[in-house]
Backbone as CSV, one residue per row, in Angstrom:
resi,resn,N_x,N_y,N_z,CA_x,CA_y,CA_z,C_x,C_y,C_z
1,MET,-24.818,16.239,19.564,-24.731,15.264,18.510,-26.149,14.959,18.045
2,SER,-26.363,14.974,16.739,-27.693,14.709,16.209,-28.026,13.229,16.344
3,GLU,-29.292,12.921,16.164,-29.765,11.548,16.354,-29.102,10.529,15.419
4,PRO,-28.911,10.813,14.089,-28.275,9.804,13.232,-26.810,9.551,13.573
5,GLU,-26.129,10.554,14.140,-24.714,10.400,14.461,-24.488,9.759,15.824
6,LYS,-25.538,9.590,16.602,-25.408,9.046,17.946,-24.955,7.595,17.891
7,ARG,-23.924,7.288,18.650,-23.381,5.926,18.679,-24.064,5.128,19.774
8,PRO,-24.162,3.822,19.598,-24.764,3.002,20.643,-23.933,3.057,21.925
9,LYS,-24.603,2.798,23.013,-23.952,2.872,24.322,-22.784,1.903,24.433
10,TYR,-22.921,0.730,23.857,-21.889,-0.295,23.955,-21.102,-0.417,22.657
11,GLY,-20.956,0.667,21.917,-20.283,0.652,20.620,-18.840,0.184,20.694
12,LYS,-18.090,0.650,21.693,-16.680,0.251,21.824,-16.554,-1.239,22.128
13,ILE,-17.457,-1.765,22.939,-17.411,-3.184,23.283,-17.691,-4.023,22.038
14,ILE,-18.653,-3.588,21.240,-18.991,-4.323,20.015,-17.824,-4.299,19.044
15,GLU,-17.171,-3.137,18.897,-16.008,-3.041,18.012,-14.879,-3.935,18.505
16,GLY,-14.659,-3.969,19.796,-13.618,-4.828,20.357,-13.917,-6.300,20.156
17,ALA,-15.187,-6.671,20.301,-15.579,-8.063,20.097,-15.379,-8.463,18.638
18,GLU,-15.606,-7.522,17.725,-15.392,-7.828,16.313,-13.918,-8.085,16.035
19,GLN,-13.037,-7.312,16.643,-11.606,-7.530,16.454,-11.171,-8.840,17.119
20,LEU,-11.733,-9.158,18.262,-11.405,-10.405,18.942,-11.894,-11.608,18.129
21,SER,-12.999,-11.430,17.443,-13.547,-12.548,16.681,-12.620,-12.960,15.541
22,LEU,-11.797,-12.055,15.042,-10.839,-12.428,13.996,-9.851,-13.454,14.532
23,GLY,-9.315,-13.230,15.697,-8.378,-14.181,16.287,-9.021,-15.525,16.566
24,ILE,-10.245,-15.483,17.059,-10.959,-16.728,17.345,-11.253,-17.469,16.044
25,SER,-11.647,-16.732,14.996,-11.990,-17.392,13.736,-10.773,-18.049,13.089
26,ILE,-9.593,-17.483,13.300,-8.371,-18.098,12.771,-8.140,-19.450,13.441
27,VAL,-8.240,-19.472,14.754,-8.028,-20.718,15.501,-9.085,-21.750,15.137
28,VAL,-10.344,-21.313,15.056,-11.429,-22.245,14.741,-11.268,-22.809,13.331
29,ALA,-10.883,-21.982,12.370,-10.707,-22.463,10.995,-9.626,-23.537,10.928
30,ILE,-8.523,-23.313,11.629,-7.445,-24.307,11.616,-7.880,-25.592,12.326
31,LEU,-8.573,-25.457,13.442,-9.043,-26.652,14.157,-10.049,-27.441,13.338
32,ILE,-10.937,-26.767,12.629,-11.892,-27.472,11.774,-11.151,-28.193,10.649
33,GLY,-10.147,-27.540,10.078,-9.359,-28.194,9.033,-8.643,-29.423,9.549
34,VAL,-8.052,-29.334,10.729,-7.373,-30.495,11.329,-8.387,-31.599,11.602
35,GLY,-9.560,-31.227,12.111,-10.606,-32.224,12.372,-11.057,-32.921,11.102
36,LEU,-11.246,-32.139,10.042,-11.609,-32.738,8.760,-10.511,-33.681,8.265
37,GLY,-9.274,-33.269,8.449,-8.160,-34.120,8.032,-8.129,-35.435,8.777
38,ILE,-8.366,-35.382,10.066,-8.378,-36.608,10.874,-9.516,-37.526,10.438
39,VAL,-10.691,-36.942,10.235,-11.849,-37.742,9.824,-11.609,-38.368,8.453
40,MET,-11.090,-37.578,7.510,-10.847,-38.128,6.171,-9.774,-39.209,6.199
41,ARG,-8.734,-39.026,7.019,-7.687,-40.047,7.111,-8.248,-41.348,7.651
42,ARG,-9.082,-41.265,8.683,-9.653,-42.490,9.255,-10.664,-43.132,8.315
43,TYR,-11.457,-42.309,7.649,-12.518,-42.851,6.795,-11.964,-43.465,5.514
44,PHE,-11.020,-42.753,4.865,-10.493,-43.219,3.587,-9.190,-44.007,3.717
45,GLY,-8.480,-43.859,4.834,-7.280,-44.642,5.074,-6.008,-44.097,4.424
46,HIS,-6.016,-42.874,3.969,-4.817,-42.270,3.371,-4.267,-41.201,4.321
47,ALA,-2.988,-41.328,4.662,-2.384,-40.408,5.639,-2.276,-38.980,5.109
48,TRP,-2.123,-38.829,3.795,-1.945,-37.488,3.245,-3.221,-36.648,3.337
49,LEU,-4.367,-37.276,3.555,-5.618,-36.519,3.685,-5.634,-35.661,4.946
50,PHE,-4.893,-36.101,5.976,-4.766,-35.261,7.177,-4.135,-33.927,6.810
51,TRP,-3.088,-33.955,6.007,-2.400,-32.718,5.640,-3.240,-31.869,4.691
52,LEU,-4.090,-32.506,3.923,-5.019,-31.753,3.084,-5.996,-30.959,3.965
53,GLY,-6.468,-31.590,5.016,-7.350,-30.901,5.962,-6.644,-29.738,6.652
54,VAL,-5.385,-29.964,7.048,-4.609,-28.883,7.669,-4.446,-27.721,6.684
55,PHE,-4.153,-28.057,5.437,-4.013,-27.020,4.405,-5.315,-26.239,4.244
56,TRP,-6.459,-26.931,4.198,-7.744,-26.246,4.069,-7.999,-25.324,5.266
57,GLY,-7.632,-25.769,6.456,-7.820,-24.943,7.645,-6.971,-23.682,7.610
58,VAL,-5.707,-23.828,7.219,-4.822,-22.666,7.132,-5.300,-21.724,6.027
59,ALA,-5.747,-22.283,4.910,-6.262,-21.446,3.816,-7.501,-20.675,4.261
60,ALA,-8.381,-21.325,5.015,-9.572,-20.641,5.524,-9.183,-19.528,6.497
61,ALA,-8.171,-19.754,7.326,-7.710,-18.722,8.255,-7.147,-17.522,7.491
62,ILE,-6.385,-17.785,6.450,-5.825,-16.695,5.640,-6.947,-15.933,4.950
63,LEU,-7.967,-16.648,4.474,-9.107,-15.989,3.843,-9.830,-15.077,4.843
64,ASN,-9.951,-15.515,6.092,-10.558,-14.675,7.127,-9.748,-13.401,7.339
65,ILE,-8.438,-13.519,7.322,-7.579,-12.344,7.504,-7.737,-11.379,6.336
66,VAL,-7.780,-11.905,5.121,-7.932,-11.058,3.932,-9.276,-10.329,3.962
67,LYS,-10.336,-11.032,4.332,-11.652,-10.395,4.416,-11.672,-9.298,5.479
68,ALA,-11.059,-9.555,6.627,-11.018,-8.540,7.683,-10.202,-7.334,7.238
69,TYR,-9.109,-7.574,6.522,-8.289,-6.471,6.014,-9.085,-5.611,5.036
70,LYS,-9.796,-6.255,4.112,-10.581,-5.500,3.136,-11.691,-4.705,3.811
71,ARG,-12.330,-5.295,4.817,-13.379,-4.592,5.546,-12.812,-3.375,6.280
72,GLN,-11.662,-3.545,6.927,-11.039,-2.438,7.648,-10.582,-1.350,6.695
73,LYS,-10.034,-1.735,5.545,-9.589,-0.754,4.557,-10.766,0.045,4.022
74,ALA,-11.896,-0.609,3.774,-13.088,0.097,3.297,-13.566,1.107,4.330
75,GLU,-13.520,0.735,5.613,-13.926,1.666,6.663,-12.980,2.864,6.731
76,LEU,-11.685,2.624,6.575,-10.728,3.729,6.619,-10.833,4.613,5.379
77,ASP,-11.165,4.025,4.239,-11.372,4.841,3.041,-12.578,5.750,3.196
78,GLU,-13.638,5.249,3.848,-14.791,6.096,4.130,-14.390,7.238,5.061
79,LEU,-13.571,6.937,6.052,-13.134,7.951,7.000,-12.250,8.987,6.316
80,LYS,-11.477,8.554,5.340,-10.599,9.470,4.617,-11.411,10.538,3.883
81,ASN,-12.574,10.169,3.396,-13.406,11.108,2.660,-14.312,11.946,3.554
82,ASP,-14.265,11.713,4.850,-15.071,12.486,5.785,-14.557,13.917,5.852
83,PRO,-15.429,14.901,5.750,-14.978,16.305,5.759,-14.250,16.708,7.036
84,ARG,-14.535,16.049,8.143,-13.858,16.403,9.395,-12.367,16.113,9.353
85,TYR,-11.958,15.159,8.525,-10.560,14.748,8.480,-9.895,15.105,7.156
86,ARG,-10.479,15.988,6.400,-9.958,16.313,5.079,-8.581,16.964,5.147
87,HIS,-8.288,17.713,6.204,-6.988,18.369,6.289,-5.850,17.377,6.541
88,TYR,-6.161,16.149,6.955,-5.123,15.133,7.130,-4.706,14.496,5.813
89,ASN,-5.459,14.721,4.756,-5.167,14.108,3.463,-4.027,14.780,2.736
90,LYS,-3.637,15.949,3.145,-2.579,16.665,2.442,-1.249,15.944,2.624
91,GLN,-0.606,15.663,1.527,0.692,14.994,1.550,1.786,16.055,1.477
92,GLU,2.687,16.010,2.417,3.800,16.939,2.405,5.075,16.184,2.083
93,ASP,5.998,16.873,1.479,7.268,16.271,1.116,8.122,16.137,2.370
94,ASP,8.704,14.976,2.595,9.513,14.735,3.790,10.904,15.354,3.691
95,ASP,11.331,15.767,2.491,12.674,16.310,2.320,12.886,17.605,3.086
96,ASP,11.839,18.416,3.195,12.005,19.705,3.865,11.555,19.659,5.326
97,TRP,11.438,18.478,5.904,11.006,18.355,7.288,12.018,19.002,8.237
98,ASP,13.316,18.799,8.002,14.349,19.376,8.869,14.339,20.897,8.833
99,GLU,14.000,21.448,7.708,13.963,22.902,7.586,12.823,23.509,8.372
100,LYS,11.705,22.807,8.469,10.530,23.337,9.169,10.711,23.276,10.667
101,TYR,11.359,22.246,11.157,11.391,22.020,12.611,12.774,22.139,13.098
């Protein structure tokens, strides 16, 4: 393997930590939203502000999921164009699958 293609020694651990961070970020976003809701309810005295905070937390969690999906899709699109995997791009018709096998 040439020097530019060499992967770091702990590459798999780093990739796993990145995937784990998505789950943690979802929980943290919701907890921050709930915390903001509690603070706003106590400070301003309106009960509906708690639910606004919960909504913001859930929206932030969904945004984290969308960003992770787009990042993963971009990585897979790069892999699709890699010459090593070009033969996997061929689409075959599923209708004649029974005839082949």
